[in-house]
GULO-950319 format. One record per residue (C-alpha): residue number from 1; x, y, z. Coordinates in Angstrom, 2 decimals. Example, Ala and Ser with C-alpha at 12.3 -4.5 7.8 and 13.67 -1.06 7.14 Angstrom:
2
+-----+---------+---------+---------+
! seq !      xx !      yy !      zz !
+-----+---------+---------+---------+
!   1 !   12.30 !   -4.50 !    7.80 !
!   2 !   13.67 !   -1.06 !    7.14 !
+-----+---------+---------+---------+
% end
This chain:
137
+-----+---------+---------+---------+
! seq !      xx !      yy !      zz !
+-----+---------+---------+---------+
!   1 !  236.78 !   94.85 !   54.08 !
!   2 !  233.25 !   93.89 !   53.23 !
!   3 !  230.45 !   94.97 !   55.61 !
!   4 !  228.02 !   92.20 !   56.66 !
!   5 !  224.27 !   93.31 !   56.07 !
!   6 !  222.12 !   93.03 !   59.05 !
!   7 !  218.66 !   91.99 !   58.82 !
!   8 !  215.79 !   91.69 !   61.11 !
!   9 !  215.37 !   88.06 !   62.42 !
!  10 !  211.66 !   88.36 !   62.08 !
!  11 !  211.87 !   89.57 !   58.23 !
!  12 !  213.73 !   87.54 !   55.64 !
!  13 !  212.97 !   90.29 !   53.06 !
!  14 !  215.87 !   92.56 !   51.86 !
!  15 !  215.44 !   96.03 !   53.12 !
!  16 !  215.85 !   98.28 !   49.91 !
!  17 !  213.68 !  101.46 !   50.53 !
!  18 !  214.95 !  104.14 !   52.74 !
!  19 !  213.26 !  107.16 !   54.39 !
!  20 !  215.06 !  110.18 !   55.30 !
!  21 !  213.97 !  112.53 !   58.13 !
!  22 !  215.58 !  115.79 !   59.00 !
!  23 !  215.70 !  117.19 !   62.55 !
!  24 !  216.83 !  120.32 !   64.19 !
!  25 !  219.30 !  119.76 !   66.93 !
!  26 !  216.88 !  120.03 !   69.68 !
!  27 !  214.49 !  117.70 !   67.90 !
!  28 !  217.10 !  115.19 !   67.55 !
!  29 !  218.23 !  115.42 !   71.22 !
!  30 !  214.66 !  114.82 !   71.95 !
!  31 !  214.33 !  112.05 !   69.56 !
!  32 !  217.43 !  110.21 !   71.07 !
!  33 !  216.15 !  110.51 !   74.55 !
!  34 !  212.67 !  109.07 !   73.55 !
!  35 !  214.74 !  106.00 !   72.07 !
!  36 !  216.88 !  105.67 !   75.16 !
!  37 !  213.59 !  105.65 !   77.35 !
!  38 !  212.11 !  102.91 !   75.04 !
!  39 !  215.05 !  100.90 !   75.57 !
!  40 !  215.58 !   99.98 !   71.82 !
!  41 !  218.98 !   99.45 !   70.82 !
!  42 !  218.85 !  100.79 !   67.03 !
!  43 !  217.34 !  104.03 !   65.71 !
!  44 !  215.81 !  102.12 !   62.81 !
!  45 !  214.19 !   99.57 !   65.22 !
!  46 !  212.69 !  102.54 !   67.20 !
!  47 !  211.47 !  104.39 !   64.24 !
!  48 !  209.78 !  101.16 !   62.84 !
!  49 !  208.08 !  100.38 !   66.23 !
!  50 !  206.72 !  103.79 !   66.23 !
!  51 !  205.44 !  103.78 !   62.59 !
!  52 !  204.05 !  100.08 !   62.45 !
!  53 !  203.70 !   98.38 !   65.71 !
!  54 !  202.94 !  100.83 !   68.66 !
!  55 !  200.20 !  103.30 !   68.98 !
!  56 !  201.28 !  106.87 !   69.26 !
!  57 !  200.68 !  108.34 !   72.72 !
!  58 !  200.44 !  112.15 !   73.03 !
!  59 !  201.15 !  113.32 !   76.52 !
!  60 !  200.42 !  116.92 !   77.47 !
!  61 !  202.15 !  118.48 !   80.39 !
!  62 !  200.15 !  121.18 !   82.12 !
!  63 !  202.53 !  123.52 !   83.75 !
!  64 !  199.94 !  124.97 !   85.94 !
!  65 !  199.60 !  121.33 !   87.64 !
!  66 !  203.32 !  121.21 !   88.01 !
!  67 !  203.70 !  124.48 !   89.59 !
!  68 !  200.82 !  123.59 !   91.87 !
!  69 !  202.25 !  120.50 !   93.32 !
!  70 !  205.80 !  122.19 !   93.55 !
!  71 !  204.25 !  124.91 !   95.71 !
!  72 !  202.21 !  122.42 !   97.70 !
!  73 !  205.37 !  120.47 !   98.39 !
!  74 !  207.15 !  123.63 !   99.53 !
!  75 !  204.11 !  124.53 !  101.51 !
!  76 !  204.15 !  120.90 !  103.35 !
!  77 !  207.79 !  121.55 !  104.11 !
!  78 !  207.12 !  124.88 !  105.77 !
!  79 !  204.23 !  123.18 !  107.88 !
!  80 !  206.79 !  120.62 !  109.07 !
!  81 !  209.18 !  123.35 !  110.07 !
!  82 !  206.22 !  125.03 !  111.90 !
!  83 !  205.60 !  121.93 !  113.85 !
!  84 !  209.37 !  121.75 !  114.91 !
!  85 !  209.44 !  125.48 !  115.79 !
!  86 !  206.21 !  125.00 !  117.78 !
!  87 !  207.98 !  122.23 !  119.96 !
!  88 !  211.07 !  124.54 !  120.48 !
!  89 !  208.79 !  127.61 !  121.44 !
!  90 !  206.78 !  125.62 !  124.03 !
!  91 !  210.09 !  124.22 !  125.70 !
!  92 !  211.44 !  127.84 !  125.63 !
!  93 !  208.35 !  129.31 !  127.15 !
!  94 !  208.28 !  126.72 !  129.88 !
!  95 !  211.89 !  127.33 !  130.85 !
!  96 !  212.31 !  131.01 !  130.47 !
!  97 !  209.07 !  132.62 !  131.68 !
!  98 !  206.81 !  132.22 !  134.86 !
!  99 !  203.97 !  130.07 !  134.68 !
! 100 !  201.25 !  132.84 !  134.34 !
! 101 !  203.12 !  134.45 !  131.34 !
! 102 !  203.90 !  131.21 !  129.58 !
! 103 !  200.23 !  130.15 !  129.92 !
! 104 !  199.19 !  133.42 !  128.41 !
! 105 !  201.53 !  133.22 !  125.53 !
! 106 !  200.71 !  129.40 !  125.01 !
! 107 !  197.00 !  130.63 !  124.62 !
! 108 !  198.02 !  133.03 !  121.84 !
! 109 !  200.01 !  130.27 !  120.28 !
! 110 !  197.13 !  127.81 !  120.51 !
! 111 !  194.67 !  130.33 !  118.89 !
! 112 !  197.23 !  130.91 !  115.94 !
! 113 !  197.78 !  127.12 !  115.53 !
! 114 !  194.05 !  126.61 !  115.22 !
! 115 !  193.93 !  129.25 !  112.40 !
! 116 !  196.85 !  127.40 !  110.84 !
! 117 !  194.96 !  124.15 !  111.02 !
! 118 !  192.03 !  125.83 !  109.15 !
! 119 !  194.16 !  127.04 !  106.48 !
! 120 !  195.70 !  123.55 !  106.20 !
! 121 !  192.19 !  122.02 !  105.81 !
! 122 !  191.50 !  124.53 !  103.07 !
! 123 !  194.55 !  123.54 !  101.38 !
! 124 !  193.58 !  119.85 !  101.54 !
! 125 !  190.18 !  120.83 !  100.02 !
! 126 !  191.63 !  122.78 !   97.19 !
! 127 !  193.81 !  119.97 !   96.47 !
! 128 !  191.11 !  117.53 !   96.26 !
! 129 !  189.07 !  119.80 !   94.02 !
! 130 !  192.11 !  120.30 !   91.70 !
! 131 !  192.72 !  116.63 !   91.53 !
! 132 !  189.13 !  115.85 !   90.71 !
! 133 !  189.25 !  118.39 !   88.02 !
! 134 !  192.46 !  117.35 !   86.24 !
! 135 !  191.79 !  113.58 !   86.73 !
! 136 !  188.80 !  113.73 !   84.34 !
! 137 !  190.98 !  115.04 !   81.65 !
+-----+---------+---------+---------+
% end
């Protein structure tokens, strides 16, 4: 059976020249994932688009930036759980202790909450400084 030669619709010229590229298995996997992300059907169309049509974009991923955001997300989750525990603590103090003792414990809890709020403000300030530093790059 004879194979039908496929040509680009935009090009009426016969494709005669071939270029070969060798990849390691890791590089080839990365190449295929880039092709899939681009949404192109054929490998040759993807390569031609990179060589002739589209500009190359180099994206550098800063691991410290990713680590910072991951830890910030974790910290935010911990802040939320502290809020839930705070409400449970107030209910437990009110129902299990005398009014005088509960008031003394609530005063300590309020002091610690203010300290936590100050730390939260510092985190927000550091995050803003970090964003300003990295958004300029």
